[in-house]
C-alpha atoms as one frame of an Amber mdcrd trajectory, in Angstrom:
protein
  33.018 -41.616  45.420  30.136 -43.882  46.304  28.092 -43.069  49.374  25.319
 -44.640  51.383  22.326 -42.296  51.621  21.328 -43.478  55.073  24.704 -42.701
  56.630  24.143 -38.968  56.379  26.475 -37.749  59.122  29.388 -39.895  57.931
  28.770 -38.836  54.358  28.774 -35.137  55.232  32.066 -35.531  57.116  33.585
 -37.435  54.217  32.378 -34.766  51.789  34.073 -32.030  53.823  37.361 -33.940
  53.947  37.277 -34.762  50.237  36.454 -31.143  49.390  39.510 -29.951  51.328
  41.725 -32.464  49.545  40.220 -31.460  46.198  40.920 -27.803  46.843  44.538
 -28.450  47.779  45.013 -30.693  44.749  43.420 -28.146  42.449  45.691 -25.353
  43.621  48.745 -27.556  43.217  47.931 -29.081  39.834  45.805 -26.535  37.976
  42.937 -29.011  37.919  39.318 -27.992  38.413  37.012 -29.889  40.746  33.294
 -29.433  40.088  30.219 -30.940  41.723  27.174 -31.175  39.464  23.894 -31.520
  41.363  21.074 -32.565  39.087  17.424 -33.560  38.739  15.259 -34.821  35.892
  11.693 -35.962  35.303  10.263 -34.698  38.581   6.823 -34.642  36.930   5.202
 -32.314  39.466   6.019 -34.589  42.429   6.372 -31.513  44.589   5.587 -33.207
  47.878   7.029 -36.449  49.170   5.554 -39.605  47.654   5.619 -43.321  48.290
   8.580 -45.319  47.013   6.938 -45.846  43.623   5.949 -42.214  43.095   2.334
 -42.597  44.222   0.474 -40.724  46.918   2.172 -40.594  50.313  -0.457 -41.480
  52.887  -0.545 -40.810  56.612   0.606 -44.335  57.451   3.620 -43.966  55.196
   4.578 -40.672  56.819   4.335 -42.151  60.312   6.472 -45.111  59.274   8.957
 -42.841  57.435   8.239 -44.649  54.168   7.892 -41.496  52.074  10.640 -40.141
  49.850  11.483 -37.144  47.718   9.730 -33.815  47.383  11.181 -30.448  46.429
  11.762 -29.487  50.075  14.156 -32.434  50.465  15.811 -31.725  47.126  16.585
 -28.174  48.191  17.735 -29.148  51.683  20.202 -31.723  50.339  21.346 -29.390
  47.559  22.174 -26.682  50.106  24.099 -29.178  52.250  26.191 -30.251  49.290
  26.908 -26.698  48.157  27.942 -25.721  51.657  30.650 -28.356  51.636  32.123
 -28.028  48.151  33.962 -25.152  46.516  32.537 -25.316  42.996  29.091 -26.534
  42.019  26.303 -26.285  39.461  22.645 -27.192  40.024  20.783 -28.201  36.858
  17.430 -29.668  35.819  17.059 -31.856  32.731  13.388 -31.307  31.926   9.888
 -32.620  32.620   9.177 -30.732  35.814   5.629 -30.337  34.424   2.828 -32.903
  34.443   2.197 -35.929  36.597   0.289 -35.068  39.799  -2.855 -33.130  40.785
  -0.657 -30.132  41.601  -0.024 -29.669  37.918  -3.496 -30.727  36.826  -5.090
 -27.959  38.899  -2.461 -25.207  38.847  -0.523 -25.874  35.615   2.671 -23.855
  35.169   1.785 -21.443  37.988   2.826 -23.894  40.706   5.896 -25.149  38.815
   7.049 -21.565  38.254   6.616 -20.721  41.930   8.573 -23.792  43.008  11.400
 -23.877  40.468  12.108 -20.182  40.867  12.923 -20.771  44.553  14.996 -23.944
  44.224  18.271 -22.325  43.219  18.817 -23.904  39.816  21.607 -22.470  37.682
  20.578 -24.028  34.371  17.737 -26.074  32.926  16.525 -27.485  29.662  12.908
 -28.034  28.732  11.303 -31.466  28.564   8.624 -32.603  26.162   5.941 -32.294
  28.852   6.688 -28.605  29.320   4.823 -28.184  26.012   1.758 -30.290  26.889
  -0.542 -27.332  27.501   0.776 -25.223  24.666   2.714 -21.967  24.412   0.242
 -19.996  26.542   1.043 -22.187  29.549   4.794 -22.289  28.909   5.282 -18.531
  28.450   4.655 -17.443  32.078   6.989 -20.201  33.267   9.793 -18.912  31.044
   9.102 -15.366  32.217   9.456 -16.462  35.841  12.682 -18.357  35.101  14.153
 -15.235  33.511  13.206 -13.147  36.529  14.705 -15.750  38.882  18.040 -16.028
  37.028  17.443 -19.631  35.998  18.974 -19.925  32.533  16.879 -22.177  30.293
  19.070 -23.409  27.444  17.543 -24.616  24.177  20.277 -25.247  21.643  17.977
 -27.213  19.342  14.797 -25.182  19.881  13.511 -22.176  17.943  10.653 -20.004
  19.222  11.220 -17.095  16.848   8.100 -17.751  14.750   5.726 -18.393  17.637
   3.657 -15.278  18.497   3.529 -16.175  22.203   6.988 -17.629  22.838   9.185
 -15.509  20.570   9.648 -13.036  23.425  11.260 -15.867  25.403  13.372 -17.475
  22.666  15.866 -19.646  24.525  19.604 -19.057  24.604  21.561 -21.489  22.446
  24.327 -21.778  25.026  25.606 -20.151  28.185  29.034 -19.674  29.733  29.794
 -19.906  33.444  33.277 -18.960  34.709  34.436 -21.042  37.684  37.914 -20.545
  39.163  38.845 -18.676  36.009  37.781 -21.565  33.764  35.085 -21.039  31.129
  32.441 -23.748  31.152  29.965 -23.907  28.275  26.401 -25.109  28.830  24.287
 -26.623  26.042  20.648 -27.704  26.298  18.200 -29.737  24.222  14.811 -31.432
  24.253  13.924 -34.439  22.132  12.711 -33.381  18.664   9.884 -35.919  19.035
   8.223 -33.247  21.181   6.776 -31.952  17.921   4.522 -35.006  17.603   4.456
 -36.193  21.221   3.288 -33.014  22.906   1.474 -29.784  22.037   4.024 -27.109
  21.070   1.845 -25.669  18.325   2.720 -25.205  14.661   5.391 -22.531  15.024
   7.897 -23.976  17.504  10.745 -25.773  15.760  12.951 -28.571  17.101  16.176
 -29.664  15.430  18.443 -32.683  15.682  20.475 -32.457  18.897  23.789 -33.542
  17.376  23.544 -31.065  14.515  22.576 -28.217  16.839  25.291 -29.012  19.376
  28.052 -29.212  16.777  27.053 -25.832  15.420  26.995 -24.216  18.872  30.258
 -25.860  19.959  31.995 -23.988  17.149  30.785 -20.747  18.710  31.877 -21.772
  22.221  35.353 -22.716  21.035  35.827 -19.192  19.680  35.063 -17.960  23.218
  37.947 -20.070  24.627  35.609 -22.566  26.255  37.194 -25.985  26.710  34.792
 -27.646  29.181  31.299 -28.333  27.852  28.315 -29.656  29.793  25.101 -30.620
  27.998  21.750 -30.697  29.801  19.341 -32.698  27.684  15.924 -34.318  27.684
  16.530 -36.829  24.923  16.589 -40.274  26.555  19.501 -42.389  27.729  20.327
 -44.243  24.499  20.073 -41.069  22.458  22.215 -39.195  24.976  24.956 -41.797
  24.690  24.795 -41.376  20.930  25.033 -37.584  21.275  28.273 -37.643  23.289
  29.775 -40.211  20.932  29.194 -37.860  18.016  29.891 -34.504  19.663  33.318
 -35.204  21.099  33.671 -31.788  22.717  30.982 -32.626  25.295  32.551 -33.674
  28.601  29.453 -34.178  30.761  25.856 -34.859  29.769  23.086 -34.550  32.350
  20.076 -36.256  30.855  16.436 -37.162  31.267  13.291 -38.394  29.502  13.783
 -42.160  29.981  13.808 -41.966  33.805  16.979 -44.058  33.795  18.299 -45.224
  37.152  22.102 -45.331  37.163  23.917 -46.349  40.336  27.318 -47.644  41.395
  27.176 -50.080  44.289  24.387 -52.055  45.923  23.228 -49.704  48.672  20.328
 -48.269  46.668  16.647 -48.750  47.468  15.842 -52.409  46.872  12.830 -51.674
  44.694  14.993 -49.784  42.169  17.171 -51.758  39.748  20.078 -49.833  38.170
  20.321 -49.906  34.387  24.013 -49.113  34.518  26.777 -47.573  36.618  26.801
 -43.962  37.771  28.181 -42.143  35.945  27.937 -44.015  32.669  31.347 -43.584
  31.033  31.492 -43.251  27.247  34.989 -43.834  25.844  35.225 -42.317  22.387
  37.303 -43.383  19.415  39.525 -40.287  19.665  40.648 -41.340  23.149  38.493
 -38.813  24.998  35.653 -39.671  27.349  32.320 -38.265  28.446  30.193 -38.944
  31.512  26.418 -39.413  31.152  24.068 -39.241  34.151  20.374 -39.320  35.051
  18.857 -39.496  38.537  15.777 -41.699  37.890  12.426 -39.906  38.313   9.891
 -38.140  40.539  12.561 -36.508  42.744  13.148 -39.722  44.665  16.896 -39.214
  44.321  19.132 -36.177  43.897  21.984 -36.688  41.472  25.487 -35.795  42.633
  28.408 -36.037  40.225  31.895 -35.019  41.386  34.239 -34.399  38.453  37.894
 -33.465  38.116  39.047 -31.762  34.912  42.717 -31.361  34.031  44.228 -28.087
  32.893  43.200 -28.770  29.277  39.576 -29.418  30.207  39.535 -33.209  29.971
  37.757 -35.417  32.504  40.381 -37.207  34.618  38.422 -38.228  37.711  34.881
 -38.723  38.925  32.680 -40.024  41.717  29.248 -39.673  43.241  25.854 -41.342
  43.039  22.168 -40.450  43.193  21.258 -39.682  46.817  18.082 -41.294  48.131
  15.902 -38.545  49.609  14.340 -40.584  52.393  13.213 -39.500  55.849  16.813
 -39.025  56.976  16.903 -35.906  54.781  15.099 -33.019  56.447  12.818 -30.714
  54.493  13.684 -27.126  53.644  11.335 -24.775  55.486  11.285 -22.126  52.765
  10.152 -24.644  50.154   7.416 -25.896  52.465   6.154 -22.315  52.703   6.234
 -21.902  48.922   3.999 -24.945  48.512   1.622 -24.194  51.364  -0.972 -21.973
  49.605  -1.241 -24.455  46.728  -1.457 -27.371  49.137  -4.308 -25.822  51.116
  -6.398 -25.389  47.982  -5.660 -28.911  46.830  -5.939 -30.955  50.002  -9.688
 -31.152  50.534 -10.429 -32.024  46.927  -7.668 -34.624  46.894  -9.073 -36.482
  49.891 -12.567 -37.021  48.544 -13.190 -40.778  48.247 -14.809 -41.790  44.962
 -14.696 -45.599  45.189 -12.767 -48.672  46.230 -10.619 -51.392  44.664 -10.665
 -55.117  45.417  -7.553 -55.920  43.367  -4.241 -54.287  42.549  -4.560 -51.996
  39.532  -0.995 -52.288  38.390   1.234 -49.778  36.709   4.605 -50.161  38.434
   7.598 -49.538  36.174   5.334 -48.786  33.218   4.123 -52.366  32.802   1.149
 -50.954  30.874   3.584 -49.906  28.129   4.658 -53.509  27.602   1.480 -55.586
  27.545  -2.146 -55.662  28.603  -2.596 -54.352  32.140  -5.746 -54.312  34.221
  -5.440 -50.588  34.934  -5.361 -49.946  31.185  -8.450 -52.126  30.815 -10.197
 -50.158  33.558  -9.449 -46.802  31.962 -10.409 -47.901  28.452 -13.648 -49.343
  29.844 -14.275 -46.013  31.582 -13.912 -44.179  28.264 -16.369 -46.567  26.620
 -18.872 -46.531  29.488 -18.965 -42.733  29.654 -20.354 -42.525  26.123 -22.740
 -45.425  26.651 -24.213 -43.503  29.564 -24.390 -40.334  27.484 -26.273 -42.132
  24.708 -28.971 -43.193  27.202 -30.271 -45.552  24.516 -33.626 -47.231  25.343
 -34.507 -48.905  22.022 -33.367 -49.481  18.464 -31.318 -52.003  16.472 -27.965
 -50.840  17.856 -27.036 -51.365  21.492 -24.386 -48.629  21.026 -23.005 -46.233
  18.475 -19.504 -47.143  19.648 -17.327 -50.148  18.931 -14.517 -49.574  21.376
 -12.013 -47.338  23.102  -8.230 -46.986  23.152  -5.901 -45.266  25.606  -2.172
 -44.653  25.197  -0.147 -46.241  27.980   1.892 -43.048  28.252  -1.131 -41.204
  29.591  -1.352 -43.607  32.556   0.963 -42.498  35.336   0.224 -44.294  38.633
  -1.557 -47.435  39.806  -3.913 -48.243  42.672  -3.375 -50.716  45.544  -5.821
 -53.524  46.328  -8.622 -53.142  48.916  -8.122 -49.424  48.774 -10.284 -46.321
  49.110  -9.709 -44.446  45.857  -9.648 -40.654  46.169 -10.060 -37.963  43.571
  -6.361 -37.278  43.941  -5.596 -40.876  42.982  -7.772 -40.590  39.895  -6.041
 -37.421  38.722  -2.618 -38.898  39.491  -3.470 -41.892  37.307  -4.566 -39.663
  34.389  -2.950 -36.282  35.044  -2.644 -34.794  31.568  -6.066 -33.250  31.319
  -6.725 -34.436  27.758 -10.313 -34.419  26.545 -12.150 -37.462  25.256 -13.398
 -37.437  21.679 -15.160 -39.894  19.421 -13.673 -40.588  16.020 -15.256 -42.299
  13.038 -12.742 -44.219  10.950 -12.336 -47.197   8.672 -11.136 -50.630   9.624
  -7.974 -49.889   7.640  -7.360 -46.838   9.832  -7.824 -48.980  12.943  -5.373
 -51.592  11.652  -2.764 -48.883  11.013  -3.486 -47.438  14.452  -2.572 -50.726
  16.087   0.529 -51.038  13.912   1.660 -47.671  15.257   1.031 -48.948  18.780
   4.000 -51.334  18.416   6.146 -49.442  15.916   8.716 -48.623  18.599   8.237
 -51.866  20.524  11.477 -53.823  20.340  13.911 -54.774  23.101  13.379 -54.369
  26.838  15.157 -51.010  26.927  13.179 -49.684  23.995   9.813 -51.344  24.511
   8.418 -49.028  27.145   6.860 -46.561  24.746   3.903 -44.415  25.631   2.194
 -45.013  22.284   1.339 -48.628  23.210  -2.466 -48.899  23.296  -4.647 -50.375
  26.016  -8.074 -51.294  24.691 -11.761 -51.863  25.349 -13.988 -53.449  22.708
 -11.012 -54.899  20.828  -9.034 -58.126  20.808  -5.633 -57.523  19.216  -2.813
 -59.951  18.431   0.764 -58.914  17.606   3.751 -60.831  16.245   6.866 -58.991
  17.403   9.298 -61.432  15.811   8.978 -59.343  12.634  10.029 -55.734  12.101
   6.986 -54.761  10.032   3.348 -55.825   9.707   3.243 -56.824  13.342  -0.537
 -56.837  13.724  -1.807 -60.334  12.939  -5.419 -60.147  14.107  -7.957 -57.547
  15.210 -11.445 -58.390  16.418 -13.863 -55.624  17.311 -17.105 -55.484  19.260
 -20.121 -55.160  17.006 -22.368 -52.136  17.520 -25.128 -52.851  14.997 -26.269
 -55.949  16.843 -28.562 -56.926  19.682 -26.046 -59.266  21.338 -22.502 -57.799
  21.445 -19.919 -60.196  20.016 -16.376 -59.803  18.716 -16.095 -59.898  14.932
 -13.053 -59.799  12.634 -12.143 -56.245  11.677 -13.396 -55.318   8.198 -10.893
 -52.921   6.664 -13.565 -51.440   4.373 -16.167 -50.939   7.098 -16.652 -47.850
   9.274 -16.314 -47.868  13.041 -16.661 -45.352  15.854 -14.319 -45.357  18.849
 -13.406 -43.230  21.861  -9.919 -41.923  22.525  -8.216 -38.762  23.731  -7.923
 -35.597  21.703  -4.155 -36.109  22.023  -4.359 -39.239  19.866  -6.957 -37.743
  17.535  -4.667 -34.769  16.843  -1.751 -37.015  15.890   0.102 -37.332  19.188
   2.626 -40.198  19.406   2.595 -40.277  15.609  -1.008 -41.481  15.306  -1.832
 -40.291  11.816  -5.237 -40.990  10.331  -6.580 -40.635   6.801  -8.506 -37.553
   5.732 -11.757 -39.519   5.933 -11.547 -39.765   9.724 -14.205 -37.675  11.479
 -13.439 -36.306  14.942 -16.477 -35.187  16.909 -18.166 -35.031  20.286 -15.503
 -33.426  22.442 -16.281 -34.859  25.826 -15.005 -34.733  29.385 -11.465 -34.620
  30.702 -10.050 -38.164  30.897  -9.938 -38.274  34.671 -13.572 -37.115  34.895
 -14.672 -40.179  32.932 -12.517 -42.435  35.112 -13.899 -40.907  38.303 -17.483
 -41.434  37.118 -16.761 -45.050  36.217 -15.138 -45.862  39.560 -18.100 -44.325
  41.399 -20.474 -46.437  39.319 -18.588 -49.751  39.338 -17.008 -49.916  42.810
 -15.622 -52.089  44.165 -13.253 -52.378  41.199 -11.830 -55.805  40.275 -10.935
 -55.436  36.590  -8.831 -58.426  35.407  -6.297 -59.063  32.688  -8.411 -61.019
  30.228  -6.558 -61.565  26.985  -7.527 -58.377  25.199  -3.958 -58.107  23.878
  -1.865 -61.127  22.873   1.793 -60.818  21.896   4.178 -63.276  20.246   7.850
 -62.543  20.963  11.025 -64.284  19.899  12.264 -66.640  22.599  14.897 -64.268
  24.019  12.508 -61.342  24.328   9.745 -63.574  25.680  11.972 -64.832  28.488
  13.131 -61.290  29.218   9.566 -59.974  29.347   8.388 -62.828  31.572  11.268
 -62.306  34.002  10.856 -58.532  33.944   7.120 -58.756  34.584   7.616 -61.297
  37.360  10.167 -59.069  39.098   7.792 -56.116  38.880   4.860 -58.066  40.263
   6.965 -59.643  43.005   8.020 -56.170  44.130   4.384 -55.096  44.325   3.624
 -57.785  46.909   4.476 -56.033  50.140   4.263 -56.790  53.807   1.266 -55.678
  55.832   1.920 -52.130  56.957   4.322 -51.435  54.093   1.667 -51.321  51.401
   0.098 -48.125  50.210  -3.474 -49.151  50.974  -5.787 -47.241  53.275  -8.276
 -49.463  55.036
C-alpha cells in the first residue's frame, strides 16, 4: 500500500482499517501479516537536519524545512506498532559516523540513543568499525543489555581480545503468531580494508555464510527468513538470488532510495520501486528494501506470507519524517545532555563562503569538486605553515595532497557563515593527517586505485575516488585497466612552483590521511613508502584553513580530467546537471545564514 507522508491522519485511519482486514484474513486463511519497520545509514544524524542531511538552522526550523532525527523515527515507529498486530523494527547498519555528535562522543552517544529506540534486531555497518574494537565493544555491551539482538552471520570476533566477549549471534529466531521467523545479518566483507576492525576480526562472504546458517534454521522448522544486511543494493540483490530461502532483505550501505509512486520529496530521485521484487529462477520471490539515508525517511514494509512461508502480498513505502511527524519526548530527553555539551562549540563561526562548496549526492565521488579542492588545499597549506620556511632552494618539502571523496560528508552553502559544526560535519571521521614519502610509480598506482571501481552511474560513487591539490590527473574510463593517462605534479625543489610530468623513478612527499596511509579503500603502497609526521585531525586542518582564507571561493579548475564513453559521458553530464539544478534554491529555502 502506497501512502502520502503528508496526509498523516488519513494514513493512520487507513492503516487501522487495513490492519483489521489483515487480522481477519489471517485468521481465516492461516496467512501471516507482518510489518517490518526499518532504518539504515543514519550516520549519527540524531537531530533533525535539512533536506540534504546538513545542519538544520533556525530559519529551517521556523519554516518547517527540517526532517528526520531519532525522535521522529521513534514517534512514527510507535504509531505504526500501535496500529498493526505483528511488527519488527530493524536497523541495517552505519548508525555510527557522520556528524559532530559522533565526532565528539563516539559510540557513547550512539549506544545511549539506540538502546532507547526499541529495535528488535540490527546488523553492523562498516562504519561501526571506524574507531576500532575498543570503541565498538561498549556499544555491543549496551545493545546486549537493552535486548537489541545484533546479528553477524558473516562476522567472527572469536580471535579479537576485545570483541570476543561480544561475538555476534549467527542467527536469531522470533516466534510471531506461532510462526518461526529466522533473522540473518551481515556486513560487507570490504569492511576489512575500508574501515578499522583490527587484524583479528574476520569477515566472510555473505552468500556462503547465509547458506550455511540457513541449513541450521531449517532444522529448527523455520520457513520464513529475513536478512538484515549492510552490503549495498546490487550485492543484496545478488544475495537473495543465490540464497533462495531468504524472503525479505532489509539492506543498507549504498543509501539507496526506493519508492513506489511520485509523492516523495522532490529532491530525492528513486532508484527503483519499493519494495524491489526479485523473482528467482525457482519461481520464488524475495523483497529487497532500503530507506535512503540520514533518517530522513522511515521504511515501512507490509508483507503477507502464506501458510508455507512464501511471500504472497506486500505494500508500504518509506515515510518522509517531515514536520508533520511529532518528536518523541523520551528521545529528546536522551539527547539533551549530549546536545548541551555540543551546542556552544558547534555554533562558533570560523569563516565564511562566497560560493557553494558542493557535495550533494556525493558529486565529489564522481569528478573534481570545489569542496574536495578546498579540503586538499587545506591539507597542503597546514604543512606549509608548519614548515615556516624562510629561505633555501625548496619552497616546500611537499608536492601535493590527496583526500578520499568518501571522507567528505556534507557541503557548504554560498555566502554562508561557516561554523565549527559545519567543518566537523564535512570531515567527521577524525582521521589524522600524515605525510608519506613515495615514488612516482607509487603515486601512479595510487591514482589507478582511485578509479578501480569507477564504472557505471550506479557503481561510480565510490569513496576511494581522490580529490587533489598539487596534482593534475587525467583518466580514460573507456578502458577497464590502465585508466590513468597523465599525471603532473607540483615541483618542490624549485623557486617558482610549476607542474611537471610525474617521474616514476623519482621520490615525492605528499599529505593524506592515516586511513589512506594504512591501506584503507585498498590503497596499498610498496615497502619503500615512508609514513611520518602524524599531524592534526583532518577537520582541524580544514578549520585553520577556512579561518586563514575566508571568504572562501575555491573553484573547479581542471585538476581532474576524465574521458568517458559517450553513453557514460551523457549520463554523467545529465546527472551532474540535475544535482546542481537542485542546489539552486529559492531565497528563504536555502541553508545559508546571513
